[in-house]
C-alpha positions in Angstrom: -0.1 0.0 0.0 3.0 2.3 0.7 4.1 1.6 -2.8 1.1 3.1 -4.3 0.4 5.9 -1.7 3.8 7.8 -2.2 3.4 8.0 -6.1 -0.2 9.2 -5.8 0.7 11.9 -3.2 3.6 13.0 -5.5 1.2 13.1 -8.4 -1.4 15.2 -6.4 1.4 17.6 -5.3 2.6 17.9 -8.9 -0.9 18.6 -10.1 -1.3 21.1 -7.3 2.1 22.8 -8.1 1.1 22.9 -11.9 -2.4 24.4 -11.3 -1.5 26.6 -8.3 1.8 28.1 -9.5 3.1 27.0 -13.1 -0.2 27.5 -15.0 -1.0 31.0 -13.5 2.5 32.2 -13.9 2.6 31.0 -17.5 -0.7 32.6 -18.5 -0.3 35.9 -16.8 3.5 36.8 -16.7 4.7 34.9 -19.7 1.7 35.9 -21.9 2.3 39.6 -21.1 6.0 39.3 -21.8 5.1 37.6 -25.2 2.9 40.7 -26.0 5.7 43.1 -25.0 8.2 41.2 -27.1 5.8 41.4 -30.1 5.3 45.1 -29.7 9.1 45.8 -29.4 9.7 43.5 -32.4 7.1 45.8 -34.4 9.0 48.8 -33.1 12.2 47.4 -34.2 10.9 46.7 -37.7 9.6 50.3 -37.9 13.0 51.6 -36.7 14.8 49.5 -39.5 12.4 50.7 -42.1 13.0 54.3 -40.9 16.7 53.8 -41.1 16.6 52.4 -44.6 14.4 55.3 -45.7 16.8 57.7 -44.2 19.8 56.0 -45.9 18.0 56.3 -49.3 17.2 59.9 -48.8 20.8 60.6 -47.9 21.9 58.8 -51.0 19.6 60.9 -52.9 20.8 64.1 -51.4 24.4 63.2 -52.2 23.4 63.1 -55.8 22.4 66.8 -55.7 25.2 69.2 -56.6 26.7 71.3 -53.8 25.9 74.5 -55.5 22.2 73.6 -55.7 22.2 72.6 -52.0 23.8 75.9 -51.1 21.3 77.8 -53.2 18.3 76.0 -51.6 20.0 76.7 -48.0 20.0 80.4 -49.0 16.3 80.3 -50.1 15.2 78.5 -47.2 17.7 78.5 -44.4 17.7 76.0 -41.6 17.7 78.6 -38.9 16.1 82.0 -38.3 19.3 83.9 -38.2 17.7 87.3 -37.8 21.0 89.1 -37.5 22.0 87.9 -41.0 18.5 88.7 -42.5 18.6 92.4 -41.0 22.2 92.7 -42.2 21.2 91.6 -45.7 18.2 93.9 -45.8 20.5 96.8 -44.6 23.0 96.0 -47.2 20.3 96.0 -49.9 18.9 99.4 -48.7 22.3 100.9 -48.7 22.9 99.7 -52.4 19.5 101.2 -53.3 20.1 104.6 -51.6 17.4 104.0 -49.4 17.9 104.7 -45.6 16.5 102.3 -43.0 15.7 103.7 -39.8 14.1 100.8 -37.7 13.8 97.0 -37.7 11.3 95.0 -35.7 11.7 91.3 -35.9 9.2 88.7 -34.5 8.1 85.2 -35.1 4.6 84.3 -36.1 3.0 81.4 -34.2 2.7 78.5 -36.6 1.9 74.8 -36.5 4.7 72.4 -35.9 5.8 70.2 -38.9 4.2 67.3 -37.2 0.7 68.8 -37.1 -1.7 67.8 -39.6 -2.0 70.3 -42.4 0.8 72.4 -40.7 3.5 74.0 -42.9 7.0 72.6 -42.8 8.5 76.0 -42.8 8.3 78.6 -40.0 7.6 82.4 -40.8 9.5 85.4 -39.4 8.0 88.9 -39.6 10.3 91.9 -40.2 8.8 95.4 -40.1 11.2 97.8 -41.6 10.9 101.7 -41.6 13.0 104.0 -43.6 13.1 107.2 -45.7 14.0 107.9 -49.2 12.8 108.8 -52.7 10.3 106.8 -54.5 13.0 105.4 -56.8 15.2 104.3 -54.0 12.4 102.5 -52.3 11.3 100.9 -55.6 15.0 99.6 -56.0 15.0 98.3 -52.4 11.7 96.3 -53.1 13.1 95.1 -56.4 16.1 93.8 -54.6 13.9 92.1 -52.0 11.9 90.5 -54.9 15.1 89.2 -56.6 17.0 88.1 -53.6 17.6 84.4 -53.3 15.8 84.2 -49.9 12.1 83.9 -50.1 10.6 87.1 -48.7 7.0 88.4 -49.1 6.0 92.0 -48.6 2.7 91.7 -46.6 2.0 95.3 -45.8 3.2 98.6 -47.0 2.6 102.3 -45.6 3.8 105.5 -47.3 3.8 109.0 -45.8 4.9 112.1 -47.7 7.4 114.5 -46.3 8.6 117.3 -48.7 10.4 115.4 -51.5 11.2 112.3 -49.5 8.9 109.7 -48.3 8.7 107.7 -45.0 8.1 104.0 -45.6 7.0 101.2 -43.4 7.0 97.7 -44.8 6.0 94.4 -43.3 8.2 91.5 -44.7 7.7 87.7 -44.1 10.8 85.6 -44.5 10.8 81.8 -43.9 13.1 79.3 -42.4 13.1 75.5 -42.3 13.4 73.8 -39.0 15.6 70.7 -39.1 
């Protein structure tokens, strides 16, 4: 009888351990770990796809001539660089014979590139005031129009003062966040 009792008790203990510890641990902890592993595998696959796309875009960019990249960087720079923008406008005004008297630079609130429907670029508003003849101001605006950097004139105000005029122009320049 002892010969049958010990194996029976060992079997009952084994079943108790299985149903009391092994099966609950397997169904909760291991199952959640498998889900986590599957999720991380999906993330890893997406990261590999992103890396291959980035590599292909880098290869395409390397095909573009350096002069064209420099021209594109001038047209839509990678930073605001308001000092350079104001300096370029001052130099343009000086070449035109137009005297700039005031600058006011501010950023417009804009959607971030990740927003749906949001622009990829960011606008910068520059309000310039100055005095000069009509022809000098016209040459200044012509220079702004033909500059390599994209600049829009959004507002213009003119006041007459004995042969010379006072001008205030609101310009909008753009930059491309990286």
